[in-house]
DSSP file (Angstrom, degrees, kcal/mol; ACC not computed):
  #  RESIDUE AA STRUCTURE BP1 BP2  ACC     N-H-->O    O-->H-N    N-H-->O    O-->H-N    TCO  KAPPA ALPHA  PHI   PSI    X-CA   Y-CA   Z-CA
    1    1 A M              0   0    0      0, 0.0     2,-0.4     0, 0.0     0, 0.0   0.000 360.0 360.0 360.0 130.8    6.0  -14.4   -3.9
    2    2 A E        -     0   0    0      1,-0.0     2,-0.3     0, 0.0    37,-0.0  -0.683 360.0-130.2 -87.0 135.7    4.4  -12.6   -6.8
    3    3 A M        -     0   0    0     -2,-0.4     2,-0.2    36,-0.1    36,-0.0  -0.607  18.1-145.5 -83.6 143.0    0.6  -12.7   -7.0
    4    4 A T     >  -     0   0    0     -2,-0.3     4,-2.2     1,-0.1     5,-0.2  -0.597  29.2-106.0 -99.4 167.6   -1.0  -13.6  -10.3
    5    5 A T  H  > S+     0   0    0      1,-0.2     4,-2.5    -2,-0.2     5,-0.2   0.879 123.6  54.8 -58.5 -37.5   -4.2  -12.2  -11.7
    6    6 A G  H  > S+     0   0    0      2,-0.2     4,-2.5     1,-0.2    -1,-0.2   0.882 106.0  51.2 -63.8 -38.8   -5.8  -15.5  -10.9
    7    7 A D  H  > S+     0   0    0      2,-0.2     4,-2.4     1,-0.2    -2,-0.2   0.920 111.7  46.5 -63.8 -43.8   -4.7  -15.2   -7.2
    8    8 A V  H  X S+     0   0    0     -4,-2.2     4,-2.5     2,-0.2    -2,-0.2   0.901 112.4  50.7 -66.3 -40.3   -6.2  -11.7   -7.0
    9    9 A S  H  X S+     0   0    0     -4,-2.5     4,-2.4     2,-0.2    -2,-0.2   0.909 111.0  48.7 -62.7 -42.2   -9.4  -12.9   -8.6
   10   10 A D  H  X S+     0   0    0     -4,-2.5     4,-2.3     2,-0.2    -2,-0.2   0.909 111.4  49.6 -63.8 -42.1   -9.6  -15.8   -6.2
   11   11 A A  H  X S+     0   0    0     -4,-2.4     4,-2.1     2,-0.2    -2,-0.2   0.910 111.3  49.1 -63.5 -42.3   -9.0  -13.5   -3.3
   12   12 A T  H  X S+     0   0    0     -4,-2.5     4,-2.6     1,-0.2    -2,-0.2   0.910 110.1  51.5 -62.8 -42.4  -11.7  -11.1   -4.5
   13   13 A R  H  X S+     0   0    0     -4,-2.4     4,-2.7     1,-0.2    -2,-0.2   0.904 108.5  51.3 -60.8 -42.4  -14.1  -14.1   -4.9
   14   14 A R  H  X S+     0   0    0     -4,-2.3     4,-1.8     2,-0.2    -1,-0.2   0.902 110.5  49.1 -62.5 -41.1  -13.4  -15.2   -1.3
   15   15 A L  H  X S+     0   0    0     -4,-2.1     4,-0.8     2,-0.2    -2,-0.2   0.939 112.3  47.6 -63.3 -46.5  -14.2  -11.6   -0.1
   16   16 A L  H >< S+     0   0    0     -4,-2.6     3,-0.9     1,-0.2     4,-0.3   0.912 111.6  50.1 -61.9 -42.6  -17.4  -11.4   -2.0
   17   17 A Q  H >< S+     0   0    0     -4,-2.7     3,-1.6     1,-0.2     4,-0.3   0.839 101.9  62.6 -65.2 -31.8  -18.5  -14.9   -0.8
   18   18 A S  H >< S+     0   0    0     -4,-1.8     3,-1.3     1,-0.3    -1,-0.2   0.760  89.0  69.9 -66.9 -22.4  -17.8  -13.9    2.8
   19   19 A L  T << S+     0   0    0     -3,-0.9    -1,-0.3    -4,-0.8    -2,-0.2   0.716  91.0  62.2 -65.6 -19.0  -20.4  -11.2    2.6
   20   20 A R  T <  S+     0   0    0     -3,-1.6    -1,-0.2    -4,-0.3    -2,-0.2   0.678  81.9 102.5 -78.5 -18.1  -23.0  -14.0    2.5
   21   21 A M  S <  S-     0   0    0     -3,-1.3     3,-0.3    -4,-0.3     7,-0.1  -0.364  75.4-116.9 -70.7 143.5  -22.1  -15.3    5.9
   22   22 A P  S    S+     0   0    0      0, 0.0    -1,-0.1     0, 0.0    -2,-0.0  -0.329  90.4  48.1 -73.2 162.0  -24.4  -14.4    8.9
   23   23 A G  S >  S-     0   0    0      1,-0.2     3,-0.8     3,-0.1    -2,-0.1   0.785  93.7-140.6  82.2  28.5  -23.2  -12.3   11.8
   24   24 A Q  T 3   +     0   0    0     -3,-0.3    -1,-0.2     1,-0.3    -5,-0.0  -0.260  66.4  25.9 -64.1 150.6  -21.6   -9.5    9.7
   25   25 A P  T 3> S+     0   0    0      0, 0.0     4,-2.5     0, 0.0     3,-0.3  -0.989 111.4  63.4 -98.6   0.9  -19.2   -7.8    9.7
   26   26 A E  H <> S+     0   0    0     -3,-0.8     4,-2.2     1,-0.2    -2,-0.2   0.875 102.6  50.3 -56.8 -43.3  -16.9  -10.2   11.7
   27   27 A P  H  > S+     0   0    0      0, 0.0     4,-1.8     0, 0.0    -1,-0.2   0.907 112.4  48.4 -62.0 -38.1  -16.9  -13.0    9.1
   28   28 A F  H  > S+     0   0    0     -3,-0.3     4,-3.0     1,-0.2    -2,-0.2   0.937 110.4  51.1 -64.3 -45.5  -16.0  -10.5    6.4
   29   29 A Y  H  X S+     0   0    0     -4,-2.5     4,-2.7     1,-0.2    -1,-0.2   0.866 107.0  54.2 -61.4 -36.8  -13.2   -9.0    8.5
   30   30 A A  H  X S+     0   0    0     -4,-2.2     4,-1.8    -5,-0.2    -1,-0.2   0.926 113.2  41.9 -63.2 -43.9  -11.7  -12.5    9.2
   31   31 A V  H  X S+     0   0    0     -4,-1.8     4,-3.0     2,-0.2     5,-0.2   0.901 112.9  54.3 -69.7 -40.4  -11.6  -13.2    5.4
   32   32 A L  H  X S+     0   0    0     -4,-3.0     4,-2.8     1,-0.2     5,-0.3   0.929 107.6  50.5 -57.7 -46.2  -10.3   -9.7    4.7
   33   33 A K  H  X S+     0   0    0     -4,-2.7     4,-2.0     1,-0.2    -1,-0.2   0.927 113.3  45.3 -58.4 -46.6   -7.5  -10.2    7.2
   34   34 A D  H  X S+     0   0    0     -4,-1.8     4,-2.5     2,-0.2    -2,-0.2   0.930 113.8  48.8 -62.7 -46.8   -6.5  -13.5    5.6
   35   35 A V  H  X S+     0   0    0     -4,-3.0     4,-2.2     1,-0.2     5,-0.3   0.915 112.0  48.3 -62.4 -44.5   -6.7  -12.1    2.0
   36   36 A L  H  X>S+     0   0    0     -4,-2.8     5,-2.9    -5,-0.2     4,-1.6   0.893 112.6  48.5 -65.3 -38.6   -4.6   -9.0    2.8
   37   37 A Q  H  <5S+     0   0    0     -4,-2.0    -1,-0.2    -5,-0.3    -2,-0.2   0.907 114.6  46.0 -67.0 -40.1   -1.9  -11.1    4.6
   38   38 A E  H  <5S+     0   0    0     -4,-2.5    -2,-0.2    -5,-0.2    -1,-0.2   0.823 123.3  32.6 -71.5 -31.8   -1.8  -13.6    1.7
   39   39 A T  H  <5S+     0   0    0     -4,-2.2    -3,-0.2    -5,-0.2    -2,-0.2   0.943 140.1   0.7 -93.4 -58.4   -1.7  -10.9   -1.1
   40   40 A A  T  <5S-     0   0    0     -4,-1.6    -3,-0.2    -5,-0.3    -4,-0.1   0.698  90.3-138.7-105.6 -25.1    0.2   -7.8    0.2
   41   41 A G      < -     0   0    0     -5,-2.9     2,-0.3    -6,-0.2    -4,-0.1   0.139  21.1-163.4  77.0 157.5    1.2   -8.8    3.7
   42   42 A F        -     0   0    0      1,-0.1    93,-0.2    -5,-0.1     3,-0.1  -0.975  34.7-148.0-166.3 158.5    1.0   -6.4    6.7
   43   43 A I  S    S-     0   0    0     91,-3.8     2,-0.3     1,-0.5    92,-0.2   0.737  95.4  -6.3 -94.8 -43.1    2.1   -5.8   10.2
   44   44 A F  E     -A  134   0A   0     90,-1.4    90,-2.0    -3,-0.1    -1,-0.5  -0.992  63.5-160.1-150.9 156.6   -1.2   -4.1   10.9
   45   45 A V  E     -A  133   0A   0     -2,-0.3    16,-1.9    88,-0.2    17,-0.4  -0.966   5.6-173.6-131.4 143.4   -4.3   -3.0    9.1
   46   46 A T  E     -AB 132  60A   0     86,-2.3    86,-3.1    -2,-0.3     2,-0.4  -0.972   7.3-161.4-132.7 155.6   -7.0   -0.5    9.9
   47   47 A L  E     -AB 131  59A   0     12,-2.3    11,-2.7    -2,-0.3    12,-1.4  -0.995  14.4-172.1-132.2 126.2  -10.3    0.4    8.1
   48   48 A F  E     -AB 130  57A   0     82,-2.3    82,-1.9    -2,-0.4     2,-0.4  -0.901  14.4-142.0-124.0 157.6  -12.0    3.6    8.8
   49   49 A L  E     -AB 129  56A   0      7,-2.8     7,-2.5    -2,-0.3     2,-0.7  -0.878  14.8-134.3-109.5 138.5  -15.4    5.1    7.8
   50   50 A V  E     + B   0  55A   0     78,-2.5     2,-0.4    -2,-0.4     5,-0.2  -0.875  40.6 165.0 -90.7 119.7  -16.0    8.7    6.9
   51   51 A H  E >   - B   0  54A   0      3,-3.0     3,-1.3    -2,-0.7    -2,-0.1  -0.950  57.2 -21.9-146.8 117.8  -19.1    9.6    8.9
   52   52 A R  T 3  S-     0   0    0     -2,-0.4     3,-0.1     1,-0.3    -1,-0.1   0.881 126.0 -45.9  52.5  47.3  -20.6   13.0    9.7
   53   53 A G  T 3  S+     0   0    0      1,-0.3    21,-2.0    20,-0.1     2,-0.3   0.585 124.5  87.2  77.4  10.2  -17.4   15.0    9.2
   54   54 A E  E <  S-BC  51  73A   0     -3,-1.3    -3,-3.0    19,-0.2     2,-0.4  -0.880  73.0-122.0-131.4 164.3  -15.3   12.6   11.2
   55   55 A T  E     -BC  50  72A   0     17,-2.9    17,-2.3    -2,-0.3     2,-0.4  -0.902  24.5-164.9-104.4 143.8  -13.3    9.4   10.6
   56   56 A L  E     -BC  49  71A   0     -7,-2.5    -7,-2.8    -2,-0.4     2,-0.5  -0.984  17.7-134.4-131.4 118.9  -14.3    6.3   12.7
   57   57 A R  E     +B   48   0A   0     13,-2.2    12,-3.2    -2,-0.4    13,-0.3  -0.619  30.7 168.4 -74.4 120.8  -12.0    3.3   12.9
   58   58 A I  E     +     0   0A   0    -11,-2.7     2,-0.3    -2,-0.5   -10,-0.2   0.536  62.1  27.6-112.6 -10.9  -14.3    0.2   12.4
   59   59 A F  E     +B   47   0A   0    -12,-1.4   -12,-2.3     8,-0.1     2,-0.3  -0.988  61.7 162.8-150.6 143.1  -11.7   -2.5   11.9
   60   60 A T  E     -B   46   0A   0     -2,-0.3   -14,-0.2   -14,-0.2     3,-0.2  -0.988  33.6-156.6-154.4 152.2   -8.1   -3.1   13.2
   61   61 A T  S    S+     0   0    0    -16,-1.9     2,-0.3    -2,-0.3   -15,-0.1   0.307  95.5  62.5-105.1   3.8   -5.6   -5.8   13.6
   62   62 A E     >  +     0   0    0    -17,-0.4     4,-2.7     4,-0.4    -1,-0.2  -0.656  61.5 168.2-129.6  73.8   -3.8   -3.8   16.3
   63   63 A D  T  4 S+     0   0    0     -2,-0.3    -1,-0.1     1,-0.2    -2,-0.0   0.816  70.7  55.3 -59.9 -35.2   -6.4   -3.4   19.0
   64   64 A E  T  4 S+     0   0    0      2,-0.2    -1,-0.2     1,-0.2    -2,-0.1   0.950 122.9  20.8 -68.7 -49.5   -4.1   -2.1   21.7
   65   65 A L  T  4 S+     0   0    0      1,-0.2    -2,-0.2    -3,-0.1    -1,-0.2   0.741 137.4  31.2 -92.5 -24.9   -2.6    0.9   19.8
   66   66 A Y  S  < S-     0   0    0     -4,-2.7    -4,-0.4    -9,-0.0    -1,-0.2  -0.542  81.0-179.1-132.4  67.6   -5.3    1.4   17.2
   67   67 A P    >   -     0   0    0      0, 0.0     3,-0.7     0, 0.0   -10,-0.2  -0.247  29.4-107.9 -70.1 155.7   -8.7    0.3   18.7
   68   68 A T  T 3  S+     0   0    0      1,-0.2   -10,-0.2   -10,-0.1     3,-0.1  -0.335  97.1  47.4 -73.3 163.4  -12.0    0.4   16.9
   69   69 A G  T 3  S+     0   0    0    -12,-3.2     2,-0.5     1,-0.3    -1,-0.2   0.414  74.1 137.6  86.3  -1.6  -14.6    3.0   17.8
   70   70 A V    <   -     0   0    0     -3,-0.7   -13,-2.2   -13,-0.3     2,-0.4  -0.675  36.4-160.9 -83.5 125.4  -12.1    5.9   17.8
   71   71 A R  E     -C   56   0A   0     -2,-0.5   -15,-0.2   -15,-0.2   -17,-0.0  -0.839   8.8-176.3-104.6 142.5  -13.5    9.0   16.1
   72   72 A K  E     -C   55   0A   0    -17,-2.3   -17,-2.9    -2,-0.4     2,-0.1  -1.000  29.9-114.7-135.7 136.4  -11.3   11.8   14.8
   73   73 A P  E     -C   54   0A   0      0, 0.0     2,-0.8     0, 0.0   -19,-0.2  -0.437  38.8-110.0 -64.0 143.6  -12.4   15.1   13.3
   74   74 A M        -     0   0    0    -21,-2.0     2,-0.2    -2,-0.1   -24,-0.0  -0.678  42.4-172.4 -79.1 111.2  -11.4   15.4    9.7
   75   75 A A        -     0   0    0     -2,-0.8     2,-0.9     1,-0.0     5,-0.1  -0.645  34.4 -97.3 -98.2 159.9   -8.7   18.0    9.5
   76   76 A S        +     0   0    0     -2,-0.2     2,-0.3     4,-0.1     3,-0.0  -0.697  61.6 150.7 -80.7 108.6   -7.1   19.4    6.4
   77   77 A T     >  -     0   0    0     -2,-0.9     4,-2.8     1,-0.1     5,-0.2  -0.900  59.2-112.0-131.9 162.0   -3.9   17.4    5.8
   78   78 A A  H  > S+     0   0    0     -2,-0.3     4,-2.0     2,-0.2     5,-0.2   0.907 120.6  50.1 -60.0 -40.9   -2.0   16.5    2.7
   79   79 A W  H  > S+     0   0    0     22,-0.2     4,-3.0     2,-0.2     5,-0.4   0.945 112.7  45.6 -62.2 -48.6   -2.9   12.8    3.4
   80   80 A G  H  >>S+     0   0    0      1,-0.2     5,-2.5     2,-0.2     4,-1.3   0.883 111.2  52.5 -63.5 -39.4   -6.6   13.6    3.8
   81   81 A D  I  <>S+     0   0    0     -4,-2.8     5,-2.5     3,-0.2    -1,-0.2   0.901 115.9  41.4 -62.2 -39.9   -6.7   15.8    0.7
   82   82 A L  I  <5S+     0   0    0     -4,-2.0     6,-2.4     3,-0.2    -2,-0.2   0.971 126.4  28.5 -71.0 -55.9   -5.1   13.0   -1.3
   83   83 A V  I  <5S+     0   0    0     -4,-3.0    -3,-0.2     4,-0.2    -2,-0.1   0.943 135.3  24.1 -78.0 -49.9   -7.1   10.0    0.0
   84   84 A I  I  <5S+     0   0    0     -4,-1.3    43,-0.4    -5,-0.4    -3,-0.2   0.925 130.7  37.6 -84.0 -47.2  -10.4   11.5    1.0
   85   85 A G  I   <S+     0   0    0     -5,-2.5    -3,-0.2     1,-0.2    -4,-0.2   0.970 131.6  23.6 -71.7 -55.3  -10.5   14.6   -1.1
   86   86 A R  S   <S-     0   0    0     -5,-2.5    -3,-0.2    -6,-0.2    -1,-0.2   0.538  97.0-131.0 -91.2  -7.0   -9.0   13.5   -4.4
   87   87 A Q        +     0   0    0      1,-0.2     2,-0.3    -6,-0.2    -4,-0.2   0.891  57.5 141.5  59.2  43.2   -9.8    9.8   -3.8
   88   88 A E        -     0   0    0     -6,-2.4    -1,-0.2    -7,-0.1     2,-0.2  -0.879  55.4-105.1-115.8 148.8   -6.3    8.7   -4.7
   89   89 A T        -     0   0    0     -2,-0.3     2,-0.5    30,-0.1    30,-0.2  -0.469  27.1-140.4 -72.7 139.3   -4.2    6.0   -3.1
   90   90 A F  E     -D  118   0A   0     28,-2.5    28,-2.3    -2,-0.2     2,-0.4  -0.873  19.0-174.7 -99.0 131.5   -1.4    6.9   -0.7
   91   91 A L  E     -D  117   0A   0     -2,-0.5     2,-0.5    26,-0.2    26,-0.2  -0.985   8.2-179.2-128.2 120.4    1.8    4.9   -0.9
   92   92 A A  E     +D  116   0A   0     24,-2.7    24,-2.4    -2,-0.4    48,-0.2  -0.984   2.5 180.0-114.1 120.9    4.7    5.4    1.5
   93   93 A T        +     0   0    0     -2,-0.5    45,-2.6    22,-0.2     2,-0.3   0.590  65.3  23.4 -94.9 -11.7    7.6    3.1    0.7
   94   94 A D  S  > S-     0   0    0     43,-0.2     4,-1.8    44,-0.1     3,-0.4  -0.873  89.3 -90.0-146.7 176.5    9.9    4.3    3.5
   95   95 A L  H  > S+     0   0    0     -2,-0.3     4,-3.1     1,-0.2     5,-0.2   0.836 119.5  61.1 -61.5 -34.3   10.1    6.0    6.8
   96   96 A R  H  > S+     0   0    0      1,-0.2     4,-1.9     2,-0.2    -1,-0.2   0.923 106.2  46.5 -58.8 -44.0   10.4    9.4    5.2
   97   97 A G  H  > S+     0   0    0     -3,-0.4     4,-1.0     2,-0.2    -1,-0.2   0.885 113.2  49.0 -65.2 -39.7    7.0    8.9    3.6
   98   98 A I  H >X S+     0   0    0     -4,-1.8     4,-2.3    16,-0.3     3,-0.7   0.942 112.0  48.6 -63.0 -48.5    5.4    7.7    6.9
   99   99 A R  H 3< S+     0   0    0     -4,-3.1    -2,-0.2     1,-0.2    -1,-0.2   0.833 110.1  51.4 -63.6 -33.7    6.8   10.6    8.8
  100  100 A S  H 3< S+     0   0    0     -4,-1.9    -1,-0.2    -5,-0.2    -2,-0.2   0.730 118.8  35.4 -76.7 -19.9    5.6   13.2    6.3
  101  101 A A  H << S+     0   0    0     -4,-1.0     2,-0.5    -3,-0.7   -22,-0.2   0.748 109.6  56.2-105.4 -28.1    2.0   11.8    6.3
  102  102 A F    ><  -     0   0    0     -4,-2.3     3,-1.3    -5,-0.1    -1,-0.2  -0.925  52.8-158.7-122.4 125.1    1.2   10.7    9.9
  103  103 A F  T 3  S+     0   0    0     -2,-0.5     3,-0.4     1,-0.3    -1,-0.1   0.784 100.3  53.7 -65.3 -26.0    1.4   12.7   13.1
  104  104 A D  T >>  +     0   0    0      1,-0.2     4,-1.9     2,-0.1     3,-0.7  -0.040  68.8 129.5 -97.6  31.0    1.6    9.3   15.0
  105  105 A H  H <>  +     0   0    0     -3,-1.3     4,-3.0     1,-0.3     5,-0.2   0.816  66.6  60.1 -57.4 -32.6    4.5    8.1   13.0
  106  106 A A  H 3> S+     0   0    0     -3,-0.4     4,-2.0     2,-0.2    -1,-0.3   0.905 106.2  47.1 -63.4 -39.5    6.5    7.2   16.1
  107  107 A K  H <> S+     0   0    0     -3,-0.7     4,-0.8     2,-0.2    -2,-0.2   0.913 113.0  49.0 -65.9 -42.5    3.7    4.8   17.1
  108  108 A I  H ><>S+     0   0    0     -4,-1.9     5,-1.6     1,-0.2     3,-0.9   0.929 112.5  47.9 -62.0 -46.1    3.7    3.3   13.6
  109  109 A E  H ><5S+     0   0    0     -4,-3.0     3,-2.2     1,-0.2    -1,-0.2   0.848 102.1  64.0 -63.7 -34.5    7.5    3.0   13.7
  110  110 A S  H 3<5S+     0   0    0     -4,-2.0    -1,-0.2     1,-0.3    -2,-0.2   0.739  98.7  55.8 -63.7 -21.4    7.4    1.3   17.1
  111  111 A L  T <<5S-     0   0    0     -3,-0.9    -1,-0.3    -4,-0.8    -2,-0.2   0.391 126.4-101.9 -88.9   2.6    5.4   -1.5   15.5
  112  112 A G  T < 5S+     0   0    0     -3,-2.2     2,-0.3     1,-0.3    25,-0.3   0.640  76.3 141.9  87.7  15.6    8.3   -2.1   13.0
  113  113 A C      < +     0   0    0     -5,-1.6    23,-0.3    23,-0.2    -1,-0.3  -0.699  18.1 153.5 -97.1 143.7    6.4   -0.3   10.2
  114  114 A G        +     0   0    0     21,-3.2    24,-0.5    -2,-0.3     2,-0.3   0.239  63.3  53.5-148.3   9.3    8.0    1.9    7.6
  115  115 A S  E     - E   0 135A   0     20,-2.1    20,-2.3    22,-0.2     2,-0.3  -0.984  59.4-176.1-143.8 155.2    5.7    1.6    4.6
  116  116 A A  E     -DE  92 134A   0    -24,-2.4   -24,-2.7    -2,-0.3     2,-0.4  -0.997  17.5-160.1-151.7 150.1    2.0    2.1    4.1
  117  117 A I  E     -DE  91 133A   0     16,-2.3    16,-3.0    -2,-0.3     2,-0.5  -0.998  11.3-175.6-128.2 129.0   -0.8    1.8    1.6
  118  118 A C  E     -DE  90 132A   0    -28,-2.3   -28,-2.5    -2,-0.4    14,-0.2  -0.963   6.6-170.1-127.7 113.3   -4.0    3.7    2.1
  119  119 A V  E     - E   0 131A   0     12,-2.9    12,-2.5    -2,-0.5     2,-0.1  -0.894  19.6-128.6-109.2 124.6   -6.7    3.1   -0.4
  120  120 A P  E     - E   0 130A   0      0, 0.0     2,-0.7     0, 0.0    10,-0.3  -0.451  12.3-141.2 -69.0 141.9   -9.9    5.2   -0.5
  121  121 A I  E     - E   0 129A   0      8,-3.1     7,-3.1    -2,-0.1     8,-1.0  -0.933  27.1-166.7-102.6 115.0  -13.2    3.3   -0.5
  122  122 A V  E     + E   0 127A   0     -2,-0.7     2,-0.4     5,-0.3     5,-0.2  -0.875  16.6 169.1-115.2 134.8  -15.4    5.2   -2.9
  123  123 A Y  E >  S- E   0 126A   0      3,-2.7     3,-1.9    -2,-0.4    -2,-0.0  -0.990  71.1  -4.5-142.0 132.3  -19.2    4.9   -3.4
  124  124 A D  T 3  S-     0   0    0     -2,-0.4     3,-0.1     1,-0.3    -1,-0.1   0.844 129.9 -54.9  56.2  36.9  -21.5    7.2   -5.4
  125  125 A G  T 3  S+     0   0    0      1,-0.2     2,-0.4     0, 0.0    -1,-0.3   0.509 118.5 103.0  79.4   4.4  -18.6    9.6   -6.1
  126  126 A K  E <  S- E   0 123A   0     -3,-1.9    -3,-2.7   -39,-0.0     2,-0.7  -0.936  74.9-120.3-122.9 143.3  -17.7   10.1   -2.4
  127  127 A C  E     + E   0 122A   0    -43,-0.4    -5,-0.3    -2,-0.4     3,-0.1  -0.722  32.3 175.0 -76.8 117.6  -14.9    8.6   -0.3
  128  128 A I  E     -     0   0A   0     -7,-3.1   -78,-2.5    -2,-0.7     2,-0.3   0.434  59.9 -28.3-104.6  -2.3  -16.7    6.8    2.4
  129  129 A G  E     -AE  49 121A   0     -8,-1.0    -8,-3.1   -80,-0.3     2,-0.3  -0.986  56.7-112.2 174.8-175.1  -13.6    5.3    4.0
  130  130 A S  E     -AE  48 120A   0    -82,-1.9   -82,-2.3    -2,-0.3     2,-0.5  -0.992   9.1-145.1-148.4 137.0  -10.1    4.1    3.7
  131  131 A L  E     -AE  47 119A   0    -12,-2.5   -12,-2.9    -2,-0.3     2,-0.5  -0.912  26.2-166.2-100.1 124.5   -8.3    0.7    3.9
  132  132 A N  E     -AE  46 118A   0    -86,-3.1   -86,-2.3    -2,-0.5     2,-0.4  -0.949   9.0-174.9-125.5 116.4   -4.9    1.2    5.5
  133  133 A L  E     -AE  45 117A   0    -16,-3.0   -16,-2.3    -2,-0.5     2,-0.4  -0.873   3.9-167.9-110.8 142.8   -2.1   -1.4    5.5
  134  134 A N  E     +AE  44 116A   0    -90,-2.0   -91,-3.8    -2,-0.4   -90,-1.4  -0.991  15.3 153.9-132.5 138.2    1.3   -1.0    7.2
  135  135 A H  E     - E   0 115A   0    -20,-2.3   -21,-3.2    -2,-0.4   -20,-2.1  -0.846  47.9 -55.5-148.9-177.6    4.4   -3.1    6.9
  136  136 A R  S >  S-     0   0    0    -23,-0.3     3,-1.8    -2,-0.3     4,-0.4  -0.161  75.8 -72.3 -63.7 161.7    8.2   -2.9    7.3
  137  137 A E  T 3  S+     0   0    0    -25,-0.3   -22,-0.2     1,-0.3   -43,-0.2  -0.262 117.8  10.0 -58.3 139.3   10.1   -0.2    5.4
  138  138 A H  T 3  S+     0   0    0    -45,-2.6    -1,-0.3   -24,-0.5   -44,-0.1   0.551  94.9 113.8  68.5  12.1   10.4   -0.8    1.6
  139  139 A H    <   +     0   0    0     -3,-1.8     2,-0.2   -46,-0.1    -2,-0.1   0.953  59.0  69.1 -74.9 -49.7    7.9   -3.7    1.6
  140  140 A Y        +     0   0    0     -4,-0.4     2,-0.2   -48,-0.2   -24,-0.1  -0.454  58.6 173.8 -82.0 142.8    5.1   -2.1   -0.4
  141  141 A T     >  -     0   0    0     -2,-0.2     4,-1.7     1,-0.0     3,-0.3  -0.742  51.1 -90.8-130.0 177.8    5.4   -1.3   -4.1
  142  142 A K  H  > S+     0   0    0     -2,-0.2     4,-2.1     1,-0.2     5,-0.1   0.807 124.5  62.2 -62.5 -29.0    3.0   -0.1   -6.8
  143  143 A Q  H  > S+     0   0    0      1,-0.2     4,-1.7     2,-0.2    -1,-0.2   0.913 102.9  48.9 -62.9 -41.9    2.2   -3.8   -7.5
  144  144 A H  H  > S+     0   0    0     -3,-0.3     4,-2.5     1,-0.2     5,-0.2   0.905 107.3  56.0 -62.7 -40.6    0.8   -4.0   -4.0
  145  145 A V  H  X S+     0   0    0     -4,-1.7     4,-2.7     1,-0.2     5,-0.2   0.935 105.4  51.6 -56.8 -47.4   -1.2   -0.9   -4.6
  146  146 A G  H  X S+     0   0    0     -4,-2.1     4,-1.4     1,-0.2    -1,-0.2   0.889 110.1  48.9 -58.2 -41.4   -2.9   -2.4   -7.6
  147  147 A M  H  X S+     0   0    0     -4,-1.7     4,-1.2     2,-0.2     3,-0.3   0.946 113.3  45.4 -63.4 -48.4   -3.9   -5.5   -5.7
  148  148 A I  H  X S+     0   0    0     -4,-2.5     4,-1.4     1,-0.2     3,-0.3   0.874 108.9  55.9 -67.5 -36.7   -5.4   -3.6   -2.8
  149  149 A E  H  < S+     0   0    0     -4,-2.7    -1,-0.2    -5,-0.2    -2,-0.2   0.838 102.6  58.1 -62.3 -31.4   -7.2   -1.2   -5.1
  150  150 A T  H  < S+     0   0    0     -4,-1.4     4,-0.2    -3,-0.3    -1,-0.2   0.873 109.6  43.6 -64.2 -36.8   -8.8   -4.3   -6.7
  151  151 A F  H >X S+     0   0    0     -4,-1.2     3,-1.4    -3,-0.3     4,-0.6   0.732  92.0  86.5 -80.0 -22.6  -10.3   -5.3   -3.3
  152  152 A A  G >< S+     0   0    0     -4,-1.4     3,-1.8     1,-0.3     4,-0.3   0.847  82.9  54.2 -52.8 -46.5  -11.4   -1.8   -2.3
  153  153 A P  G >4 S+     0   0    0      0, 0.0     3,-1.4     0, 0.0    -1,-0.3   0.793  97.9  66.5 -61.7 -24.5  -14.9   -1.8   -4.0
  154  154 A V  G <4 S+     0   0    0     -3,-1.4     4,-0.4     1,-0.3    -2,-0.2   0.744  94.2  60.2 -66.5 -21.3  -15.7   -5.1   -2.1
  155  155 A L  G <X S+     0   0    0     -3,-1.8     4,-2.3    -4,-0.6    -1,-0.3   0.600  79.2  90.4 -81.5 -11.3  -15.6   -3.1    1.1
  156  156 A V  H <> S+     0   0    0     -3,-1.4     4,-2.7    -4,-0.3     5,-0.2   0.920  86.0  47.3 -54.8 -51.2  -18.4   -0.7    0.0
  157  157 A P  H  > S+     0   0    0      0, 0.0     4,-2.2     0, 0.0    -1,-0.2   0.864 111.1  52.9 -62.7 -31.6  -21.3   -2.8    1.5
  158  158 A V  H  > S+     0   0    0     -4,-0.4     4,-1.9    -3,-0.2    -2,-0.2   0.916 112.1  44.5 -67.5 -42.3  -19.5   -3.3    4.8
  159  159 A L  H  X S+     0   0    0     -4,-2.3     4,-2.2     2,-0.2    -1,-0.2   0.902 112.8  50.7 -69.0 -40.4  -19.0    0.5    5.1
  160  160 A L  H  X S+     0   0    0     -4,-2.7     4,-2.4    -5,-0.2    -2,-0.2   0.886 109.6  51.8 -64.1 -37.2  -22.6    1.2    4.1
  161  161 A D  H  X S+     0   0    0     -4,-2.2     4,-2.6    -5,-0.2    -1,-0.2   0.894 107.6  52.6 -63.5 -40.0  -23.7   -1.3    6.7
  162  162 A A  H  X S+     0   0    0     -4,-1.9     4,-2.4     2,-0.2    -2,-0.2   0.914 109.4  48.8 -62.7 -42.4  -21.6    0.5    9.3
  163  163 A V  H  X S+     0   0    0     -4,-2.2     4,-2.7     2,-0.2     5,-0.2   0.934 110.9  51.0 -60.9 -45.9  -23.3    3.8    8.4
  164  164 A H  H  X S+     0   0    0     -4,-2.4     4,-1.6     1,-0.2    -2,-0.2   0.915 111.0  47.8 -58.3 -45.4  -26.7    2.2    8.6
  165  165 A R  H  X S+     0   0    0     -4,-2.6     4,-1.2     1,-0.2    -1,-0.2   0.897 113.1  48.5 -64.6 -40.2  -25.9    0.7   12.1
  166  166 A L  H  < S+     0   0    0     -4,-2.4     3,-0.3     1,-0.2    -2,-0.2   0.906 110.9  49.9 -65.4 -41.7  -24.6    4.1   13.3
  167  167 A D  H  < S+     0   0    0     -4,-2.7    -1,-0.2     1,-0.2    -2,-0.2   0.776 111.6  49.2 -70.6 -25.7  -27.6    6.0   12.0
  168  168 A E  H  <        0   0    0     -4,-1.6    -1,-0.2    -5,-0.2    -2,-0.2   0.717 360.0 360.0 -82.4 -21.7  -30.0    3.5   13.7
  169  169 A A     <        0   0    0     -4,-1.2    -1,-0.2    -3,-0.3    -2,-0.2   0.497 360.0 360.0 -72.6 360.0  -28.2    3.7   17.1
């Protein structure tokens, strides 16, 4: 099913309205999960925060293999240079693209995934995180990228809240 501009606008509106709900960030994540499944579809999704020279996974739909709370030092990789450094979206449409970008490609493939979209979340000129969707091979297209890029700025307050909570802890 092809999404229309109205569908994407409605999804964005739902995400923005979810920020008003108490008990954040769980209500936002529930709506985000629904919106992403309805618009682009996914097998699994992760959201990470760039914090103090590391990445920190703060949301996942695949708790067993990709749990939240995992920190990784930011190493210089082609993927990191593209998404974090240049603040450009990564699109892998096939297994070749997955294998070239991710050291854990075997784990990704074991879940039935062969395409990915990774969209930088940018605030104040800096990449503060990335929204990462994974699906079967050849699922994602440039049209999906455009939809997900539309939602990315809505994640800024959630990531800034995560930074605030980490800095207070």
